[in-house]
N, C-alpha and C positions, 0 to 999 in steps of 0.2 A: 350410058352409062346415064343415071339418072342425077339430076344437080342440087345435093343434099343442100336446104340454107346453112346459111353460117347462126353460130349460137352465141350469141355475146351477152355481155352482162345488163346489157339495154334491152332486149329481149325475152326476158327472166323474170316473168310472173310468178302471182303466190302458189297457181299448180305445178310451175315445173321446179321450184322450190320446194315446195313435198316431195314431189316426184325424185328430185337428186338427195334430200335426204334420207328418201327410202329408200333405192338403191345402198347408198352410202352406208346405213345399217343392214342391208343385205351382204355387204361385202365382207362386213367387219363379223359376221355371227360366228365366223370360223374365229377367228379370235379369240374371241369371248372370255375364256374360260384363262386364256395363258395372258391375256393384257387386265384383265382382272378392274380396278378403277380406272385403267387408263383408258376405258373403253372410249367413255363420254368425252375427253380431249380427244383421244386421236380420233375419232367423229365432227367435232368441232371443228381437226385442224387440217383433216380432207376436202372439208365443208370449205371450206377460208381456203383453200392452195386451190376448189374448181373455179372459187369465184375467182381468183387473181388468174388461172390461169385465159378464166373465157374473156376477163377485162383484156389482159395483151391480146387478147385476139390467138392463143394458144390451139385452141383446138381447128383443126386443118377441117376434119369430117371427114378422115377417111375410114374411121370405122364409126357404130353408134354411137353416140351422145354417154348412153348405159355406161358404153366397156370403159368408154374414157374414163368417167367420174369409179369403176370398180378397181380401173388399177390403180389410181390413185390412193383410192382409199387405202386397198392393198398394202400398197408400198411404203404410204406414211403407217398401218401397223406395224411391218416389218422394222423401219426403222425404231418406232417407238420399243418395239419386241430385242432389240441389237441393242441401245443404248442401256436399257433394264439390264442389260444381264453384265454389260461393264460394270455399270455403278456394286460398288460396294456397299450390301446394306449387314447393319450393326444392330442387334437383336440388344432392346433395352435390355432388357435381364443381363443379358454378358457384359454390361457395363459395372462395375465397380468401379466406387470413389476411394480409394485410399487414404484413410485417413488414420493421423495416428491417436485418436482419442475416440474409445467405442462412445455409438448409441447412447442416450439413457436408457432404451429400450431393451438391448443388447447387457447394458451394467444390469438393470434389474431381473434378467432371465439367465445373467452370466451370477448375480445373485440367487436366485432361485435354482439352480444345477445346485449350487456349490451347495448350500442348506439339504436339499435332499439327496448332494450324497452324501454327506456327512450324518443324516438319517439312518440311510441304509450300511453303512461303516456299521454304526454303533448296535442295529442290529445284528451282524457277524458275529459268527466265534473267535476267539480270539486266534486259533489255529491261521483263517482267512482273511486274517489282516498283518499276519505274520509271510504271509504266504505271498498276499499283495505289494506288499511292503517290498519284497526281495523280487518279485517281478519287477516293478519298476524302476529297481536298481541296476536291473537288467540281466543280472543272472539266469543261467540256464539249466534244464530241469535237473543236471549231472550236477552241478555245482548247488543250488536247493537240494536235493535229495543226498549230498553229502553230509551239508550242513545241518538239516535236522536230521540225519541219518535213519533215511528209509528208503527204499529204492524208486526209481523212476516210476516207475510201474504206478507202483502205491502212490506217489507224489502226485503223477494224473489224474490221475482218481477224485482226488482228494481237492485239485485245482477245478475240477468238473464239477463235482458238488459243488463246492462255495460255491462258482461262473452262476449255478442252480439256486442257491442260495438269492446271490444279489438280486437274480431278475425277477425273482418273487417277491424280494423284499423290496423293490425297485416297484412294485406294479402295486403293492397296498400301501407304499407313502405317496406316489403320484396319486392315485384316490384318492387317498384320506381314509382308509383306515386304521 
C-alpha cells in the first residue's frame, strides 16, 4: 500500500486552491437549480469547511482528496436545501397592510368608479333602474315578477337585456365616447 502524503492547510498553494474550487463547483452542479441564488454561498461554505478540515488535520488520506472535497460540498448543499425547506416564505404581494383609511389613490379610483357608475345608470331606461333596485334589495325573481306583474321568464329576459345595455354603456363611458 502506497503512503499518501498528508494534505494540510500549509501545503495548499494557488494551484491546489484552484483545483479544490473546481472540485467544489463540479460537485454542486447537480444542485444549481435547486439552490438558485444560494449556490455561491454554499460553494464558499464548502471551501471554508474544507480549509478548516485541513487545518484540523481531519483528512486522513483514506480516499482521494477530490472525493473528500466532493462529499463536503454535497453535504453542504443538502444541508442548505433542507434548511430552505423548513423556512416559510411569505410573498410580498400577499402582505396586505390593514388600515382603516383608504389610500389617496384608492379614494380617487373609487370616486372615478362611482362617477362612471352614475353615468351608466343615467343612460339606462327607468325599467332597468327599477329592476336593479329590487335586485339590490335582495328580492328573488319570483318576488320581483309578482311586484312588476310579469312572468319570471319575462323578468329574466329583461334583466339579461338590462345587463347587456349596461355593459355597452360602461364600455362607452370608459372609452370616453
